[in-house]
All heavy atoms as TSV, in Angstrom:
chain	resi	resn	atom	element	x	y	z
A	1	MET	N	N	-6.210	21.262	-42.762
A	1	MET	CA	C	-5.298	20.140	-42.909
A	1	MET	C	C	-3.906	20.638	-43.319
A	1	MET	O	O	-2.914	20.209	-42.751
A	1	MET	CB	C	-5.846	19.158	-43.944
A	1	MET	CG	C	-4.979	17.945	-44.135
A	1	MET	SD	S	-4.798	16.877	-42.717
A	1	MET	CE	C	-6.314	16.009	-42.794
A	2	TYR	N	N	-3.870	21.522	-44.313
A	2	TYR	CA	C	-2.571	22.019	-44.781
A	2	TYR	C	C	-1.849	22.804	-43.690
A	2	TYR	O	O	-0.627	22.714	-43.570
A	2	TYR	CB	C	-2.739	22.883	-46.029
A	2	TYR	CG	C	-3.295	22.129	-47.213
A	2	TYR	CD1	C	-4.352	22.635	-47.938
A	2	TYR	CD2	C	-2.765	20.910	-47.601
A	2	TYR	CE1	C	-4.875	21.947	-49.024
A	2	TYR	CE2	C	-3.274	20.209	-48.672
A	2	TYR	CZ	C	-4.329	20.730	-49.383
A	2	TYR	OH	O	-4.831	20.047	-50.451
A	3	GLU	N	N	-2.593	23.549	-42.909
A	3	GLU	CA	C	-1.988	24.313	-41.815
A	3	GLU	C	C	-1.333	23.370	-40.807
A	3	GLU	O	O	-0.216	23.616	-40.355
A	3	GLU	CB	C	-3.048	25.171	-41.129
A	3	GLU	CG	C	-2.498	26.028	-40.010
A	3	GLU	CD	C	-3.573	26.865	-39.343
A	3	GLU	OE1	O	-4.533	27.279	-40.022
A	3	GLU	OE2	O	-3.445	27.076	-38.130
A	4	LEU	N	N	-2.003	22.287	-40.483
A	4	LEU	CA	C	-1.448	21.301	-39.555
A	4	LEU	C	C	-0.188	20.665	-40.129
A	4	LEU	O	O	0.821	20.533	-39.444
A	4	LEU	CB	C	-2.488	20.223	-39.231
A	4	LEU	CG	C	-2.007	19.067	-38.360
A	4	LEU	CD1	C	-1.528	19.571	-37.005
A	4	LEU	CD2	C	-3.111	18.040	-38.197
A	5	ILE	N	N	-0.229	20.282	-41.383
A	5	ILE	CA	C	0.945	19.690	-42.037
A	5	ILE	C	C	2.107	20.669	-42.007
A	5	ILE	O	O	3.238	20.302	-41.661
A	5	ILE	CB	C	0.617	19.270	-43.480
A	5	ILE	CG1	C	-0.342	18.080	-43.475
A	5	ILE	CG2	C	1.896	18.940	-44.262
A	5	ILE	CD1	C	-0.906	17.727	-44.836
A	6	ASN	N	N	1.861	21.927	-42.355
A	6	ASN	CA	C	2.924	22.940	-42.349
A	6	ASN	C	C	3.484	23.161	-40.951
A	6	ASN	O	O	4.696	23.315	-40.777
A	6	ASN	CB	C	2.407	24.253	-42.937
A	6	ASN	CG	C	2.215	24.166	-44.434
A	6	ASN	OD1	O	2.893	23.408	-45.117
A	6	ASN	ND2	N	1.280	24.941	-44.946
A	7	ARG	N	N	2.619	23.154	-39.947
A	7	ARG	CA	C	3.062	23.328	-38.564
A	7	ARG	C	C	3.962	22.158	-38.133
A	7	ARG	O	O	5.000	22.361	-37.507
A	7	ARG	CB	C	1.852	23.436	-37.645
A	7	ARG	CG	C	2.066	24.387	-36.513
A	7	ARG	CD	C	0.857	24.653	-35.631
A	7	ARG	NE	N	-0.429	24.574	-36.297
A	7	ARG	CZ	C	-1.456	23.850	-35.857
A	7	ARG	NH1	N	-1.355	23.147	-34.754
A	7	ARG	NH2	N	-2.600	23.841	-36.506
A	8	LEU	N	N	3.549	20.949	-38.458
A	8	LEU	CA	C	4.334	19.769	-38.067
A	8	LEU	C	C	5.679	19.716	-38.784
A	8	LEU	O	O	6.700	19.412	-38.165
A	8	LEU	CB	C	3.527	18.498	-38.344
A	8	LEU	CG	C	2.320	18.274	-37.437
A	8	LEU	CD1	C	1.472	17.118	-37.955
A	8	LEU	CD2	C	2.754	18.030	-36.005
A	9	THR	N	N	5.692	20.031	-40.068
A	9	THR	CA	C	6.967	20.003	-40.792
A	9	THR	C	C	7.893	21.117	-40.321
A	9	THR	O	O	9.104	20.923	-40.251
A	9	THR	CB	C	6.761	20.072	-42.316
A	9	THR	OG1	O	6.024	21.246	-42.646
A	9	THR	CG2	C	6.048	18.847	-42.829
A	10	ALA	N	N	7.343	22.275	-39.962
A	10	ALA	CA	C	8.157	23.364	-39.430
A	10	ALA	C	C	8.791	22.969	-38.099
A	10	ALA	O	O	9.877	23.447	-37.753
A	10	ALA	CB	C	7.313	24.624	-39.261
A	11	ALA	N	N	8.139	22.059	-37.382
A	11	ALA	CA	C	8.664	21.569	-36.101
A	11	ALA	C	C	9.608	20.380	-36.299
A	11	ALA	O	O	10.048	19.776	-35.326
A	11	ALA	CB	C	7.510	21.181	-35.185
A	12	GLY	N	N	9.895	20.032	-37.555
A	12	GLY	CA	C	10.840	18.957	-37.826
A	12	GLY	C	C	10.236	17.574	-37.956
A	12	GLY	O	O	10.954	16.582	-38.029
A	13	GLN	N	N	8.910	17.485	-37.971
A	13	GLN	CA	C	8.242	16.190	-38.091
A	13	GLN	C	C	8.161	15.759	-39.552
A	13	GLN	O	O	8.027	16.591	-40.449
A	13	GLN	CB	C	6.828	16.275	-37.520
A	13	GLN	CG	C	6.768	16.616	-36.062
A	13	GLN	CD	C	7.365	15.525	-35.200
A	13	GLN	OE1	O	7.034	14.360	-35.351
A	13	GLN	NE2	N	8.252	15.903	-34.302
A	14	ALA	N	N	8.221	14.470	-39.790
A	14	ALA	CA	C	8.039	13.918	-41.130
A	14	ALA	C	C	6.562	13.600	-41.322
A	14	ALA	O	O	5.886	13.156	-40.399
A	14	ALA	CB	C	8.869	12.654	-41.304
A	15	ILE	N	N	6.069	13.819	-42.524
A	15	ILE	CA	C	4.675	13.558	-42.861
A	15	ILE	C	C	4.640	12.655	-44.087
A	15	ILE	O	O	5.358	12.890	-45.051
A	15	ILE	CB	C	3.925	14.876	-43.204
A	15	ILE	CG1	C	3.992	15.881	-42.072
A	15	ILE	CG2	C	2.497	14.598	-43.626
A	15	ILE	CD1	C	3.253	15.476	-40.821
A	16	VAL	N	N	3.802	11.641	-44.053
A	16	VAL	CA	C	3.551	10.825	-45.236
A	16	VAL	C	C	2.194	11.275	-45.767
A	16	VAL	O	O	1.170	11.093	-45.112
A	16	VAL	CB	C	3.539	9.318	-44.913
A	16	VAL	CG1	C	3.168	8.514	-46.145
A	16	VAL	CG2	C	4.889	8.884	-44.368
A	17	LEU	N	N	2.215	11.882	-46.935
A	17	LEU	CA	C	1.013	12.403	-47.569
A	17	LEU	C	C	0.667	11.498	-48.744
A	17	LEU	O	O	1.495	11.286	-49.627
A	17	LEU	CB	C	1.269	13.835	-48.063
A	17	LEU	CG	C	0.181	14.515	-48.866
A	17	LEU	CD1	C	-1.041	14.767	-47.986
A	17	LEU	CD2	C	0.697	15.831	-49.436
A	18	VAL	N	N	-0.520	10.951	-48.730
A	18	VAL	CA	C	-0.967	10.080	-49.812
A	18	VAL	C	C	-2.065	10.818	-50.563
A	18	VAL	O	O	-3.054	11.240	-49.970
A	18	VAL	CB	C	-1.501	8.735	-49.265
A	18	VAL	CG1	C	-1.996	7.854	-50.396
A	18	VAL	CG2	C	-0.431	8.032	-48.449
A	19	SER	N	N	-1.868	10.975	-51.880
A	19	SER	CA	C	-2.843	11.710	-52.666
A	19	SER	C	C	-2.753	11.290	-54.122
A	19	SER	O	O	-1.693	10.915	-54.610
A	19	SER	CB	C	-2.575	13.212	-52.559
A	19	SER	OG	O	-3.471	13.943	-53.371
A	20	SER	N	N	-3.867	11.365	-54.806
A	20	SER	CA	C	-3.875	11.135	-56.245
A	20	SER	C	C	-3.892	12.466	-56.995
A	20	SER	O	O	-3.912	12.487	-58.214
A	20	SER	CB	C	-5.094	10.295	-56.642
A	20	SER	OG	O	-6.281	10.981	-56.284
A	21	GLU	N	N	-3.859	13.569	-56.253
A	21	GLU	CA	C	-3.862	14.902	-56.855
A	21	GLU	C	C	-2.429	15.375	-57.072
A	21	GLU	O	O	-1.717	15.690	-56.118
A	21	GLU	CB	C	-4.606	15.890	-55.948
A	21	GLU	CG	C	-6.057	15.539	-55.717
A	21	GLU	CD	C	-6.889	15.637	-56.979
A	21	GLU	OE1	O	-6.602	16.503	-57.825
A	21	GLU	OE2	O	-7.816	14.817	-57.126
A	22	LEU	N	N	-1.992	15.430	-58.320
A	22	LEU	CA	C	-0.607	15.795	-58.606
A	22	LEU	C	C	-0.272	17.200	-58.127
A	22	LEU	O	O	0.815	17.425	-57.595
A	22	LEU	CB	C	-0.327	15.679	-60.110
A	22	LEU	CG	C	-0.357	14.268	-60.679
A	22	LEU	CD1	C	-0.003	14.296	-62.162
A	22	LEU	CD2	C	0.577	13.351	-59.936
A	23	GLY	N	N	-1.187	18.146	-58.301
A	23	GLY	CA	C	-0.931	19.509	-57.851
A	23	GLY	C	C	-0.697	19.586	-56.359
A	23	GLY	O	O	0.182	20.317	-55.888
A	24	GLU	N	N	-1.460	18.831	-55.613
A	24	GLU	CA	C	-1.304	18.777	-54.162
A	24	GLU	C	C	0.056	18.200	-53.791
A	24	GLU	O	O	0.777	18.753	-52.959
A	24	GLU	CB	C	-2.418	17.929	-53.561
A	24	GLU	CG	C	-2.378	17.826	-52.063
A	24	GLU	CD	C	-3.563	17.050	-51.532
A	24	GLU	OE1	O	-3.759	15.874	-51.920
A	24	GLU	OE2	O	-4.299	17.636	-50.728
A	25	LEU	N	N	0.424	17.114	-54.426
A	25	LEU	CA	C	1.719	16.498	-54.148
A	25	LEU	C	C	2.866	17.434	-54.505
A	25	LEU	O	O	3.808	17.604	-53.733
A	25	LEU	CB	C	1.868	15.190	-54.935
A	25	LEU	CG	C	0.968	14.050	-54.493
A	25	LEU	CD1	C	1.052	12.897	-55.483
A	25	LEU	CD2	C	1.329	13.588	-53.099
A	26	MET	N	N	2.781	18.046	-55.679
A	26	MET	CA	C	3.857	18.929	-56.131
A	26	MET	C	C	3.971	20.167	-55.248
A	26	MET	O	O	5.068	20.699	-55.064
A	26	MET	CB	C	3.628	19.311	-57.589
A	26	MET	CG	C	3.795	18.132	-58.530
A	26	MET	SD	S	3.298	18.468	-60.222
A	26	MET	CE	C	4.488	19.689	-60.700
A	27	GLY	N	N	2.867	20.621	-54.683
A	27	GLY	CA	C	2.888	21.801	-53.837
A	27	GLY	C	C	3.280	21.543	-52.398
A	27	GLY	O	O	3.807	22.425	-51.724
A	28	MET	N	N	3.043	20.331	-51.916
A	28	MET	CA	C	3.255	20.053	-50.496
A	28	MET	C	C	4.476	19.189	-50.192
A	28	MET	O	O	5.028	19.274	-49.103
A	28	MET	CB	C	2.022	19.341	-49.915
A	28	MET	CG	C	0.745	20.148	-49.913
A	28	MET	SD	S	0.788	21.562	-48.806
A	28	MET	CE	C	0.907	20.778	-47.204
A	29	ALA	N	N	4.883	18.349	-51.122
A	29	ALA	CA	C	5.898	17.338	-50.814
A	29	ALA	C	C	7.312	17.794	-51.164
A	29	ALA	O	O	7.529	18.471	-52.165
A	29	ALA	CB	C	5.585	16.050	-51.564
A	30	ASP	N	N	8.271	17.397	-50.335
A	30	ASP	CA	C	9.683	17.600	-50.643
A	30	ASP	C	C	10.198	16.461	-51.522
A	30	ASP	O	O	11.118	16.640	-52.300
A	30	ASP	CB	C	10.514	17.642	-49.366
A	30	ASP	CG	C	10.193	18.850	-48.511
A	30	ASP	OD1	O	9.923	19.926	-49.080
A	30	ASP	OD2	O	10.200	18.717	-47.281
A	31	ARG	N	N	9.582	15.293	-51.359
A	31	ARG	CA	C	9.964	14.108	-52.135
A	31	ARG	C	C	8.687	13.355	-52.473
A	31	ARG	O	O	7.799	13.220	-51.637
A	31	ARG	CB	C	10.889	13.220	-51.303
A	31	ARG	CG	C	11.464	12.068	-52.072
A	31	ARG	CD	C	12.532	11.320	-51.283
A	31	ARG	NE	N	13.576	12.239	-50.830
A	31	ARG	CZ	C	13.883	12.437	-49.543
A	31	ARG	NH1	N	13.273	11.787	-48.597
A	31	ARG	NH2	N	14.818	13.283	-49.210
A	32	ILE	N	N	8.609	12.851	-53.702
A	32	ILE	CA	C	7.417	12.135	-54.159
A	32	ILE	C	C	7.830	10.758	-54.644
A	32	ILE	O	O	8.752	10.622	-55.447
A	32	ILE	CB	C	6.705	12.896	-55.302
A	32	ILE	CG1	C	6.263	14.281	-54.822
A	32	ILE	CG2	C	5.515	12.091	-55.828
A	32	ILE	CD1	C	5.732	15.170	-55.930
A	33	VAL	N	N	7.139	9.736	-54.151
A	33	VAL	CA	C	7.340	8.363	-54.611
A	33	VAL	C	C	6.073	7.968	-55.361
A	33	VAL	O	O	4.988	7.952	-54.789
A	33	VAL	CB	C	7.586	7.393	-53.429
A	33	VAL	CG1	C	7.733	5.968	-53.933
A	33	VAL	CG2	C	8.807	7.824	-52.633
A	34	MET	N	N	6.212	7.689	-56.645
A	34	MET	CA	C	5.070	7.279	-57.465
A	34	MET	C	C	5.053	5.760	-57.546
A	34	MET	O	O	6.104	5.129	-57.722
A	34	MET	CB	C	5.170	7.860	-58.877
A	34	MET	CG	C	5.033	9.368	-58.932
A	34	MET	SD	S	3.472	9.989	-58.303
A	34	MET	CE	C	2.358	9.486	-59.576
A	35	LEU	N	N	3.870	5.189	-57.420
A	35	LEU	CA	C	3.710	3.739	-57.512
A	35	LEU	C	C	3.072	3.365	-58.838
A	35	LEU	O	O	2.242	4.091	-59.365
A	35	LEU	CB	C	2.843	3.227	-56.361
A	35	LEU	CG	C	3.380	3.477	-54.962
A	35	LEU	CD1	C	2.384	2.957	-53.929
A	35	LEU	CD2	C	4.737	2.838	-54.775
A	36	CYS	N	N	3.479	2.219	-59.351
A	36	CYS	CA	C	2.906	1.655	-60.566
A	36	CYS	C	C	2.700	0.172	-60.323
A	36	CYS	O	O	3.677	-0.568	-60.119
A	36	CYS	CB	C	3.842	1.883	-61.750
A	36	CYS	SG	S	3.283	1.098	-63.274
A	37	GLU	N	N	1.450	-0.257	-60.295
A	37	GLU	CA	C	1.099	-1.659	-60.070
A	37	GLU	C	C	1.739	-2.218	-58.805
A	37	GLU	O	O	2.269	-3.318	-58.779
A	37	GLU	CB	C	1.470	-2.490	-61.296
A	37	GLU	CG	C	0.708	-2.061	-62.542
A	37	GLU	CD	C	1.052	-2.864	-63.783
A	37	GLU	OE1	O	1.918	-3.768	-63.708
A	37	GLU	OE2	O	0.464	-2.559	-64.823
A	38	GLY	N	N	1.715	-1.422	-57.731
A	38	GLY	CA	C	2.226	-1.858	-56.440
A	38	GLY	C	C	3.724	-1.785	-56.279
A	38	GLY	O	O	4.256	-2.183	-55.242
A	39	ARG	N	N	4.418	-1.250	-57.265
A	39	ARG	CA	C	5.876	-1.123	-57.190
A	39	ARG	C	C	6.266	0.338	-57.385
A	39	ARG	O	O	5.518	1.109	-57.970
A	39	ARG	CB	C	6.545	-1.962	-58.274
A	39	ARG	CG	C	6.277	-3.430	-58.100
A	39	ARG	CD	C	6.871	-4.210	-59.232
A	39	ARG	NE	N	6.389	-5.579	-59.147
A	39	ARG	CZ	C	7.162	-6.626	-59.264
A	39	ARG	NH1	N	8.438	-6.481	-59.518
A	39	ARG	NH2	N	6.656	-7.831	-59.155
A	40	ILE	N	N	7.455	0.675	-56.941
A	40	ILE	CA	C	7.925	2.050	-57.097
A	40	ILE	C	C	8.209	2.318	-58.569
A	40	ILE	O	O	9.036	1.652	-59.189
A	40	ILE	CB	C	9.177	2.303	-56.240
A	40	ILE	CG1	C	8.820	2.184	-54.759
A	40	ILE	CG2	C	9.773	3.678	-56.557
A	40	ILE	CD1	C	10.002	2.311	-53.819
A	41	GLY	N	N	7.501	3.302	-59.105
A	41	GLY	CA	C	7.686	3.696	-60.505
A	41	GLY	C	C	8.682	4.823	-60.665
A	41	GLY	O	O	9.243	5.029	-61.734
A	42	GLY	N	N	8.918	5.568	-59.589
A	42	GLY	CA	C	9.872	6.666	-59.627
A	42	GLY	C	C	9.895	7.406	-58.310
A	42	GLY	O	O	8.915	7.427	-57.580
A	43	VAL	N	N	11.042	8.008	-58.017
A	43	VAL	CA	C	11.220	8.818	-56.815
A	43	VAL	C	C	11.751	10.170	-57.280
A	43	VAL	O	O	12.727	10.228	-58.039
A	43	VAL	CB	C	12.213	8.168	-55.822
A	43	VAL	CG1	C	12.398	9.050	-54.598
A	43	VAL	CG2	C	11.744	6.774	-55.427
A	44	PHE	N	N	11.119	11.251	-56.823
A	44	PHE	CA	C	11.442	12.582	-57.313
A	44	PHE	C	C	11.613	13.562	-56.172
A	44	PHE	O	O	10.815	13.579	-55.242
A	44	PHE	CB	C	10.303	13.106	-58.209
A	44	PHE	CG	C	9.960	12.189	-59.337
A	44	PHE	CD1	C	9.000	11.207	-59.180
A	44	PHE	CD2	C	10.601	12.299	-60.550
A	44	PHE	CE1	C	8.674	10.348	-60.212
A	44	PHE	CE2	C	10.287	11.449	-61.596
A	44	PHE	CZ	C	9.327	10.467	-61.430
A	45	ASP	N	N	12.645	14.403	-56.260
A	45	ASP	CA	C	12.742	15.560	-55.383
A	45	ASP	C	C	11.811	16.623	-55.940
A	45	ASP	O	O	11.443	16.589	-57.121
A	45	ASP	CB	C	14.176	16.095	-55.355
A	45	ASP	CG	C	15.113	15.198	-54.568
A	45	ASP	OD1	O	14.657	14.553	-53.610
A	45	ASP	OD2	O	16.307	15.148	-54.928
A	46	ARG	N	N	11.444	17.582	-55.126
A	46	ARG	CA	C	10.503	18.630	-55.533
A	46	ARG	C	C	10.959	19.319	-56.830
A	46	ARG	O	O	10.155	19.556	-57.716
A	46	ARG	CB	C	10.370	19.668	-54.425
A	46	ARG	CG	C	9.472	20.831	-54.820
A	46	ARG	CD	C	9.367	21.843	-53.739
A	46	ARG	NE	N	8.547	21.274	-52.666
A	46	ARG	CZ	C	8.112	21.955	-51.643
A	46	ARG	NH1	N	8.414	23.210	-51.520
A	46	ARG	NH2	N	7.375	21.377	-50.729
A	47	ALA	N	N	12.237	19.611	-56.943
A	47	ALA	CA	C	12.751	20.356	-58.096
A	47	ALA	C	C	12.624	19.590	-59.410
A	47	ALA	O	O	12.524	20.196	-60.471
A	47	ALA	CB	C	14.206	20.749	-57.859
A	48	GLU	N	N	12.636	18.267	-59.363
A	48	GLU	CA	C	12.585	17.481	-60.596
A	48	GLU	C	C	11.202	16.902	-60.890
A	48	GLU	O	O	11.006	16.257	-61.918
A	48	GLU	CB	C	13.615	16.359	-60.546
A	48	GLU	CG	C	13.371	15.344	-59.453
A	48	GLU	CD	C	14.468	14.307	-59.340
A	48	GLU	OE1	O	15.464	14.375	-60.082
A	48	GLU	OE2	O	14.315	13.428	-58.489
A	49	ALA	N	N	10.235	17.157	-60.021
A	49	ALA	CA	C	8.888	16.587	-60.191
A	49	ALA	C	C	8.058	17.481	-61.110
A	49	ALA	O	O	7.684	18.577	-60.738
A	49	ALA	CB	C	8.208	16.445	-58.836
A	50	THR	N	N	7.814	16.994	-62.318
A	50	THR	CA	C	6.898	17.669	-63.231
A	50	THR	C	C	5.686	16.763	-63.412
A	50	THR	O	O	5.761	15.552	-63.160
A	50	THR	CB	C	7.530	17.912	-64.608
A	50	THR	OG1	O	7.816	16.650	-65.227
A	50	THR	CG2	C	8.810	18.743	-64.497
A	51	GLN	N	N	4.585	17.333	-63.840
A	51	GLN	CA	C	3.391	16.526	-64.073
A	51	GLN	C	C	3.677	15.403	-65.056
A	51	GLN	O	O	3.251	14.271	-64.852
A	51	GLN	CB	C	2.259	17.405	-64.619
A	51	GLN	CG	C	1.177	17.604	-63.633
A	51	GLN	CD	C	-0.016	18.340	-64.228
A	51	GLN	OE1	O	0.076	19.025	-65.241
A	51	GLN	NE2	N	-1.141	18.195	-63.582
A	52	GLU	N	N	4.415	15.710	-66.100
A	52	GLU	CA	C	4.721	14.714	-67.124
A	52	GLU	C	C	5.527	13.556	-66.555
A	52	GLU	O	O	5.236	12.395	-66.823
A	52	GLU	CB	C	5.474	15.365	-68.296
A	52	GLU	CG	C	4.642	16.349	-69.079
A	52	GLU	CD	C	4.541	17.735	-68.437
A	52	GLU	OE1	O	5.318	18.046	-67.475
A	52	GLU	OE2	O	3.666	18.505	-68.849
A	53	ARG	N	N	6.556	13.874	-65.767
A	53	ARG	CA	C	7.405	12.817	-65.190
A	53	ARG	C	C	6.640	11.985	-64.170
A	53	ARG	O	O	6.804	10.762	-64.111
A	53	ARG	CB	C	8.648	13.421	-64.558
A	53	ARG	CG	C	9.555	14.057	-65.631
A	53	ARG	CD	C	10.894	14.427	-65.104
A	53	ARG	NE	N	11.665	13.181	-65.053
A	53	ARG	CZ	C	12.625	12.943	-64.179
A	53	ARG	NH1	N	12.947	13.839	-63.289
A	53	ARG	NH2	N	13.273	11.792	-64.178
A	54	LEU	N	N	5.808	12.634	-63.351
A	54	LEU	CA	C	5.033	11.896	-62.359
A	54	LEU	C	C	4.031	10.960	-63.021
A	54	LEU	O	O	3.897	9.793	-62.624
A	54	LEU	CB	C	4.308	12.862	-61.422
A	54	LEU	CG	C	5.200	13.722	-60.523
A	54	LEU	CD1	C	4.368	14.725	-59.749
A	54	LEU	CD2	C	6.045	12.869	-59.600
A	55	LEU	N	N	3.339	11.440	-64.035
A	55	LEU	CA	C	2.384	10.583	-64.751
A	55	LEU	C	C	3.089	9.427	-65.447
A	55	LEU	O	O	2.596	8.297	-65.441
A	55	LEU	CB	C	1.586	11.407	-65.759
A	55	LEU	CG	C	0.519	12.310	-65.156
A	55	LEU	CD1	C	-0.069	13.216	-66.225
A	55	LEU	CD2	C	-0.565	11.500	-64.477
A	56	ALA	N	N	4.244	9.697	-66.051
A	56	ALA	CA	C	4.992	8.635	-66.712
A	56	ALA	C	C	5.403	7.558	-65.702
A	56	ALA	O	O	5.299	6.360	-65.981
A	56	ALA	CB	C	6.229	9.208	-67.403
A	57	ALA	N	N	5.842	7.976	-64.522
A	57	ALA	CA	C	6.244	7.012	-63.485
A	57	ALA	C	C	5.033	6.219	-63.004
A	57	ALA	O	O	5.120	4.998	-62.776
A	57	ALA	CB	C	6.891	7.749	-62.309
A	58	ALA	N	N	3.886	6.871	-62.856
A	58	ALA	CA	C	2.676	6.188	-62.397
A	58	ALA	C	C	2.179	5.175	-63.414
A	58	ALA	O	O	1.513	4.201	-63.056
A	58	ALA	CB	C	1.579	7.210	-62.103
A	59	MET	N	N	2.511	5.389	-64.679
A	59	MET	CA	C	2.067	4.484	-65.742
A	59	MET	C	C	3.170	3.518	-66.175
A	59	MET	O	O	3.007	2.768	-67.134
A	59	MET	CB	C	1.594	5.305	-66.940
A	59	MET	CG	C	0.356	6.114	-66.589
A	59	MET	SD	S	-0.253	7.302	-67.813
A	59	MET	CE	C	0.345	6.779	-69.346
A	60	GLY	N	N	4.310	3.525	-65.455
A	60	GLY	CA	C	5.400	2.611	-65.779
A	60	GLY	C	C	6.160	3.001	-67.023
A	60	GLY	O	O	6.805	2.171	-67.657
A	61	ARG	N	N	6.146	4.283	-67.364
A	61	ARG	CA	C	6.782	4.765	-68.588
A	61	ARG	C	C	7.826	5.829	-68.301
A	61	ARG	O	O	8.044	6.716	-69.130
A	61	ARG	CB	C	5.729	5.349	-69.533
A	61	ARG	CG	C	4.688	4.360	-69.936
A	61	ARG	CD	C	3.691	5.001	-70.849
A	61	ARG	NE	N	2.635	4.064	-71.150
A	61	ARG	CZ	C	1.468	4.412	-71.653
A	61	ARG	NH1	N	1.217	5.661	-71.929
A	61	ARG	NH2	N	0.556	3.501	-71.884
A	62	LEU	N	N	8.482	5.768	-67.179
A	62	LEU	CA	C	9.414	6.809	-66.785
A	62	LEU	C	C	10.530	6.999	-67.800
A	62	LEU	O	O	10.913	8.119	-68.096
A	62	LEU	CB	C	10.005	6.530	-65.402
A	62	LEU	CG	C	10.904	7.620	-64.823
A	62	LEU	CD1	C	10.163	8.952	-64.766
A	62	LEU	CD2	C	11.407	7.245	-63.467
A	63	GLY	N	N	11.029	5.939	-68.373
A	63	GLY	CA	C	12.105	6.046	-69.366
A	63	GLY	C	C	11.677	6.809	-70.609
A	63	GLY	O	O	12.515	7.321	-71.342
A	64	GLN	N	N	10.369	6.947	-70.840
A	64	GLN	CA	C	9.872	7.654	-72.003
A	64	GLN	C	C	9.519	9.098	-71.698
A	64	GLN	O	O	9.159	9.847	-72.586
A	64	GLN	CB	C	8.611	6.940	-72.534
A	64	GLN	CG	C	8.889	5.522	-72.962
A	64	GLN	CD	C	7.615	4.790	-73.321
A	64	GLN	OE1	O	6.567	5.381	-73.476
A	64	GLN	NE2	N	7.711	3.476	-73.450
A	65	ALA	N	N	9.613	9.505	-70.415
A	65	ALA	CA	C	9.237	10.878	-70.036
A	65	ALA	C	C	10.318	11.855	-70.425
A	65	ALA	O	O	11.508	11.534	-70.417
A	65	ALA	CB	C	8.987	10.951	-68.532
A	66	ALA	N	N	9.915	13.065	-70.743
A	66	ALA	CA	C	10.879	14.101	-71.108
A	66	ALA	C	C	11.493	14.707	-69.869
A	66	ALA	O	O	10.965	14.716	-68.819
A	66	ALA	CB	C	10.187	15.192	-71.915
């Protein structure tokens, strides 16, 4: 699966990856949109996505994240 995703992105294709695994998201995504109760809790570029910030956004506590 990862090989296919890497091949498609190398060819300029956009991929929407849905996962509850933070490590997978942080390793594969250029941009991460976290949802909280059906709404956007936060949007992160790869460089600013930490486990703490992603979890805070998923729990609706982004303003409290370090």
